[in-house]
N, C-alpha and C positions, 0 to 999 in steps of 0.2 A: 129380325135377327139375321146377322150376316152369316152366310155359309162359309165353310173353310175355303172353298174355291174363290168366293168373293173377297174374302180377307186377304188371300194370297195375291189377288190381282191388285187390290188397293196398295198392298205393301210394295209390290213390284213397281207400280206407277210412282209411288213416293220415292223409291230408290232412284228411279230414272230421273225424276225432277231434281233430286239432290245432286246427282252427278252432273246434270246439265248446268245447275247453278255454279258448281265448282269450275266448270269449263268456261263459263262466261267471263270475259275480262272485267276487272274491277272498274267501276265508273270513277274516273279521275276528277279531282276538283277542277272547276274552270279556272283558267289563268287569271291573275290579277293584272290589269293593264295599266301601265304607267306611261304617260306622255312626258318625256324628259328632254331638256335642253341638250343639243348635240354635243356640247362640251363635256357632258357627264357620261357619255356612252361607255368608255372603258371601265369606269368605276361601277356604274349601274349593272353592266353585264357581269362583272365579277361578283357583285353583291347578290345578284339574282341566283347564281349558282349556290351560294351559301344559304340563301333563303329557302330554296327548294330542298336542299340537303337536310335542312332542319325540320322538314316535314310540313312546310307551310303551303305546298302546292307550287305550280309553275308561275313564272312571271313573263308577261308579254310586254316588251319594251318597244316604244316607238320614239325615234329620235329625229329631231329637226330643230330649227330655230324656234325660240319661245313664241315669237309672233305667229309663225305658221301654225304651231300646235294650238295656241289659244284660239285662233280663228276656226280651226277644225273642231275643237271642243264646242265652241259657240254654235257651230253648224250641226251639232248632234253626233259627232264622232264618238264611238264608245270608249271612254276612258274612265278609270277609277281614281287615279291620282295624277296630279299635274306638278311637275318639277320645273320651275321657271328660273332662268338666269337673270331676270329683270323683274323687280316688283311691280313695274308699271303694267305688264301684261297680266299678272295675277290680279291686280286691282281692276283691270279692264273686265276680266271675267266675273269678278265679284260684283261689279256694278250691274252685270247682266244676270245676277243671281244664279250663276253656274257653279259657284264654289260653296261648299258646306262648311260653315264655321270659319275660324280665323286661320290663315296660312301660317306655317311654321318656318322660321328662318333656320336653315341647316348649316350652311358654311359660306365662305367667301372666296374671292379670287382676285387676281391682279392682271395687269396687261404688260406684255413685252413686245419689243420689236425683234423679229426673227428674220434670218436669212439662211440660204443653203449653207451647209457646214463648211464648204470649201471657198466661200465668197469672201472678198475683202470687206472688212467690217465697216459698216456705215454708222455715223453718229446721228442721234436723234436731236438735231438742232437745225439752225437756219441753212446749213449746207446740204441737208438731205434732198430737197427738191432738185437742185442742180446736179447732184451726183446720181440721181435716178433718171435723168433726162434720157428719153428713148427707151426706157424700161418700164416694167409694170409694178404697181404697188397694190397689194391685196389686203382687203379687210371685209368684215361682214357688212352687208347692206345696212347703212345707218337708218333706213326708213322703217325697218322692223326687226333686224337681228341685234340682240343685246350687245354682243361683242363689238358690232359696228357702231352702235349708239354711244357706247363708252369711248370707243376709239375716236369718233368724231369730236366728242367733248374735249378729249385730251389734245387733239390736233388743233382745234380752235383755240384752246387756252394757250397753246404754244405758238400760235400765229402761223401754223403750217397748213391749215386746211385748204385755204383758197389756192395755194401754190401746188398742192399735191392732187387737187381734184381731177385734172385732165389725165393723169396717169393711173388713177385709182380704178381697180376692178372690184366691183361690189359682189361679194359671194353670198350664197344662200344660207350659210351658217358658219360657225367657227371652225368646224372640222374641215369644211371645204376650203377655207382660207389656208389652213395648215397644209393641206394636200398640195395646193398650188405652189407653195413655197418649197415644200419637200421635193417636188419634181423639177424645181428650177424654172418653172414657167412664170414666176414672179420673182423679181430681184429681192423683194422684202415684203413684209406684211406685219400686221398687228394681230396678235392672238392672245388668248388667255394664258397666264403663266402655267396653268395645269396642262394645257395642250402641248406646250413645249417641254414639259417635264420629262427629262431622261431620254429625249429623242436624239439619237446620234446623227440623224440626217439634217439636223438644224443646229444653228448657233444663235444664242440670244445676244443680240447686239446692244440692247439697252432695256432697262426696266423703267416703265413709265410710272412716274410718281402717283401715288394714290390720290393726292389732292388735285390732280389734273382732271379728274372725272368723278362722277357720282360713285358712292360706295357700291361695290359689286357683291351683292348678297343673293344667294339662291334660296327661294322659298318653295315649300311643298304645300299643296292644297288639295283637299278631297273634293272630287267632282260630284256635284249634287245628284246627277242622274246615274252615277255609277254604283258599283257595289261598295257601299260605305264601310261595311264591316271589314271586307278584304283590304280596302284602301287604308283603313286605320291600322290594320295589322302590318302592312308593308311599311307604312310611315314610321311606326314604332321601331321596326327592324332597321330602318335607315338611321336611327338614332342610337343604336346599340354600339358598344365599344368595337365590335368586329367591323361594323360598317364604317364608323368614323375613322378607324385605322386605315381602311382602304382609301377613303377620301383624302386623308392626310398624305398617304404614300403617293397618291396620284397627283399631288400638287395643290390641292385645295386648302384653304385656310380654315382652321377650326380653333375657336378660342379655348 
């Protein structure tokens, strides 16, 4: 039988433990990690704020070219969801059994020729190589950057690839290409239409016909070794009206 003194001591200890519990910071949910094509950065960053505000926990976003991200995932980088600008890299990971289930097509994009805002407009035709003589032409590296892969397809179909090759600077991703033209360090470049959307530092000189390259469709896939539940929750949020409105406003194509 507990004495009054013993009971008081137990009660005091319980009270102290309760106060210590209140003083401890709440354990936050771990962030869901999305590896996303560089061209989606502005949209994903905006959506991540809404996602966390809705009580879903934080989002950790890693942006680079889809090829770089796919290789990182294949090498064991911790990712939950992969958003690729080129289905080829998603297929590449799926063949290595790194993707869980079927990837989901989210939205599309187009290509445009851009120049600094104050430059004389160039035409995307046989006159372009001569008018760029002594200057630099920027695009994503066609060996692994989706924007560069699509751009090379278009230039080859237009008969311009061989003539532009010597002056072409191969950039690490679509956003890096954009930055080079913004700074005037390249006279022109090919970027996604979403990249140039609403950018006052650039002018769109020409829109590249969709038929000149493979369809540009972004797919999202759940990474097999990641947190599948968290990845599925974020993927579903990317398909909500709030998210699709952001993608549309940022210049992506949604049916």
